[in-house]
C-alpha positions as CSV (number, residue, x, y, z in Angstrom):
1,M,29.9,33.0,-13.5
2,T,31.8,31.1,-16.6
3,W,30.0,28.1,-16.3
4,F,26.5,29.7,-15.7
5,F,27.1,31.7,-18.9
6,I,28.0,28.9,-20.7
7,S,25.1,26.5,-19.7
8,I,22.5,29.5,-20.6
9,V,24.2,29.3,-24.1
10,A,24.3,25.6,-24.2
11,F,20.1,25.6,-22.8
12,L,19.4,28.2,-25.5
13,A,21.1,26.3,-28.4
14,G,19.6,23.1,-27.3
15,H,16.5,24.7,-28.0
16,I,17.0,27.0,-31.1
17,L,19.1,24.3,-33.2
18,P,16.6,21.8,-33.0
19,G,14.1,24.1,-34.4
20,L,15.8,25.1,-37.3
21,F,16.5,21.5,-37.8
22,R,13.2,19.8,-36.8
23,R,11.9,18.6,-40.2
24,Q,15.0,16.6,-41.2
25,L,15.7,15.5,-37.6
26,V,12.2,14.1,-37.7
27,A,12.5,12.4,-40.6
28,A,15.6,11.0,-39.6
29,L,14.6,9.5,-35.8
30,G,11.1,9.6,-36.2
31,T,8.3,11.9,-34.0
32,S,8.4,9.8,-30.8
33,L,12.5,9.6,-31.0
34,Y,13.1,13.0,-31.6
35,L,10.7,14.1,-29.1
36,F,12.1,11.8,-26.2
37,A,15.6,12.9,-27.2
38,F,14.5,16.6,-27.4
39,S,13.1,16.4,-23.9
40,A,15.7,14.3,-22.5
41,I,18.3,16.9,-24.0
42,S,16.2,19.8,-22.7
43,I,16.0,18.4,-18.9
44,G,19.7,17.6,-18.9
45,L,20.6,21.0,-20.1
46,L,17.9,22.7,-17.3
47,V,19.7,20.6,-14.6
48,W,23.2,22.2,-15.6
49,V,21.7,25.6,-15.7
50,I,20.1,25.3,-12.2
51,A,23.5,24.0,-11.1
52,A,25.3,26.4,-12.3
53,E,23.2,29.3,-11.0
54,L,23.5,27.6,-7.6
55,N,27.1,28.0,-7.8
56,A,27.4,31.4,-9.4
57,D,29.3,34.2,-8.0
58,Y,26.9,36.4,-5.7
59,I,26.7,39.9,-7.4
60,A,23.8,41.9,-6.0
61,L,21.4,43.9,-8.2
62,W,19.3,45.1,-5.4
63,P,18.8,44.5,-1.8
64,Y,16.9,41.5,-0.2
65,D,13.4,42.9,1.3
66,P,12.0,39.9,3.6
67,R,8.4,40.3,2.5
68,S,9.6,39.7,-0.9
69,H,9.6,35.9,0.1
70,W,5.9,36.0,0.0
71,V,5.8,36.4,-3.8
72,P,7.0,33.2,-5.0
73,L,5.2,31.3,-2.0
74,V,1.6,32.9,-3.2
75,A,2.4,32.8,-6.7
76,M,3.5,29.0,-7.1
77,L,-0.2,27.8,-6.1
78,P,-1.8,28.9,-8.8
79,V,1.4,28.0,-11.0
80,C,0.7,24.4,-9.9
81,W,-2.6,24.4,-11.0
82,L,-1.7,25.7,-14.5
83,W,1.0,22.7,-14.8
84,V,-1.1,20.4,-13.9
85,A,-4.0,21.6,-16.3
86,A,-1.7,21.7,-18.9
87,L,-0.7,18.0,-17.9
88,R,-4.3,16.8,-17.9
89,Q,-5.8,18.4,-20.3
90,P,-5.2,19.0,-24.5
91,C,-3.6,22.0,-25.3
92,P,-3.7,21.5,-28.8
93,L,-1.8,25.0,-30.0
94,S,0.8,24.9,-27.2
95,I,3.3,22.0,-25.7
96,G,1.2,19.4,-24.8
97,R,-1.3,17.0,-26.3
98,A,-3.9,17.8,-28.8
99,K,-5.7,14.6,-28.8
100,G,-8.8,14.4,-27.0
101,Y,-9.6,18.6,-27.4
102,D,-12.8,19.4,-27.9
103,P,-13.4,23.2,-29.2
104,A,-17.1,23.0,-27.8
105,H,-15.5,22.8,-24.4
106,P,-12.2,24.4,-24.1
107,G,-10.9,24.0,-20.9
108,I,-8.1,25.8,-19.7
109,N,-7.7,27.2,-23.1
110,R,-10.5,29.2,-22.2
111,F,-8.2,30.8,-19.7
112,T,-5.2,30.4,-22.0
113,R,-3.6,28.3,-24.5
114,H,-0.5,27.8,-23.1
115,P,-1.0,26.8,-19.6
116,L,2.6,25.4,-19.1
117,L,4.1,28.6,-20.5
118,L,2.3,30.7,-18.6
119,G,3.3,28.9,-15.4
120,V,6.5,29.1,-16.1
121,F,6.7,32.9,-16.9
122,I,4.8,33.5,-13.4
123,W,7.1,31.1,-11.4
124,G,10.4,33.1,-13.1
125,T,8.8,36.4,-12.5
126,A,7.4,35.9,-8.9
127,H,11.4,34.0,-8.1
128,L,12.7,37.6,-9.3
129,F,11.8,39.5,-6.1
130,P,13.5,37.7,-3.5
131,N,16.3,36.9,-5.7
132,G,18.2,40.3,-6.2
133,H,21.2,39.1,-7.6
134,L,23.0,38.8,-11.0
135,A,22.5,35.1,-11.9
136,A,19.1,34.7,-10.5
137,A,18.1,37.6,-12.6
138,I,19.6,36.1,-15.9
139,F,18.1,32.4,-14.9
140,F,14.6,33.5,-13.4
141,G,14.0,36.8,-16.3
142,G,15.2,35.2,-18.8
143,S,13.1,31.9,-18.1
144,A,10.2,34.1,-17.9
145,L,10.9,35.9,-21.4
146,F,11.5,32.8,-22.8
147,A,8.1,31.2,-21.8
148,L,6.4,34.6,-22.9
149,L,8.2,34.7,-26.5
150,G,7.3,30.8,-26.7
151,M,3.7,31.4,-26.8
152,G,3.8,33.6,-29.6
153,R,6.6,30.8,-31.6
154,M,4.3,27.9,-30.6
155,E,1.1,29.4,-32.4
156,K,3.2,30.4,-35.3
157,M,4.6,26.8,-35.5
158,R,1.1,25.4,-34.8
159,L,-0.3,27.5,-37.9
160,R,2.5,26.0,-40.1
161,Q,1.5,22.5,-39.1
162,L,-2.0,22.7,-39.1
163,G,-3.1,25.2,-41.3
164,A,-5.2,28.7,-41.1
165,A,-8.6,26.6,-41.4
166,E,-7.8,24.2,-38.7
167,F,-6.0,26.5,-36.7
168,D,-9.0,28.9,-36.7
169,R,-11.1,25.7,-35.5
170,L,-9.4,24.9,-32.8
171,S,-8.7,28.6,-31.4
172,A,-12.5,29.4,-31.7
173,G,-13.3,30.1,-28.0
174,T,-9.9,30.0,-26.8
175,R,-7.4,33.4,-25.4
176,R,-3.6,33.3,-24.7
177,F,-4.7,35.1,-21.3
178,Y,-8.5,35.9,-20.5
179,V,-9.1,36.0,-16.6
180,P,-13.0,35.4,-17.1
181,G,-12.2,32.3,-18.8
182,L,-11.3,30.8,-15.0
183,L,-15.2,31.3,-14.4
184,K,-16.0,29.2,-17.2
185,G,-15.1,25.9,-16.4
186,A,-11.3,26.4,-17.5
187,L,-10.4,24.2,-14.2
188,D,-12.1,21.2,-12.4
189,W,-11.6,19.9,-9.2
190,R,-9.1,17.5,-10.3
191,D,-6.7,20.3,-11.3
192,V,-7.0,21.9,-8.1
193,L,-6.4,19.1,-6.2
194,G,-3.9,18.1,-8.0
195,G,-2.4,21.5,-8.0
196,I,-2.3,21.7,-4.2
197,I,-0.8,18.2,-4.1
198,L,2.3,19.6,-6.1
199,Y,2.5,22.6,-4.5
200,G,3.3,20.4,-1.1
201,V,5.6,18.2,-2.8
202,I,7.7,21.3,-4.5
203,L,7.6,22.6,-0.7
204,A,8.9,19.3,0.5
205,L,11.4,18.9,-1.8
206,H,12.5,22.5,-2.3
207,P,15.0,22.3,0.5
208,L,16.2,18.7,-0.3
209,V,17.3,19.1,-4.0
210,L,18.1,23.1,-4.1
211,G,19.1,23.6,-0.2
212,R,16.8,26.5,0.3
213,D,13.9,26.1,2.4
214,P,10.8,28.3,1.0
215,L,9.2,28.1,4.5
216,A,12.4,29.6,6.2
217,F,11.8,33.3,6.7
């Protein structure tokens, strides 16, 4: 468990410290290089955390229920729709591109301003059910909490960057989470199709990359 806890601390530090010194780092490196370096480091640290979690000591917290296997299996399809929408559509108040955003047509922002983070929250929460051991609870539960807190953090950062008037203009007609927004054009057919494809890719790669087959009951 030692390396797992070290990887968690490193992952948190890799996200907190750059935020504290963002202005200085952007001034020194430029925005593009800063974002590239931050993304590369974040991915590397995440891979380390996953590897450490897979190899951590098994300390049971609750018994395994075979029915819980269905929770992430079902939840991951809407998660994939959210992630594809986050990549395809502008999300000016969250993680993603702002270019091309039209407040008159908010798209996914009608349902949630934070599709990527909401997807991570659902992913983490769903994976808690069949993984009742300490390392998994810390990893998946921590990821879900990190994503949930990140929504407010992103909005505060955007408010500071954009100013109140521009933030209000961009946030008009959007919500952090609003289910009826799904009926108002939050997703289009490309998001749905892309999500289904991503879901299939994850199912295919999961046993190869992580050594655990989601379809093996």
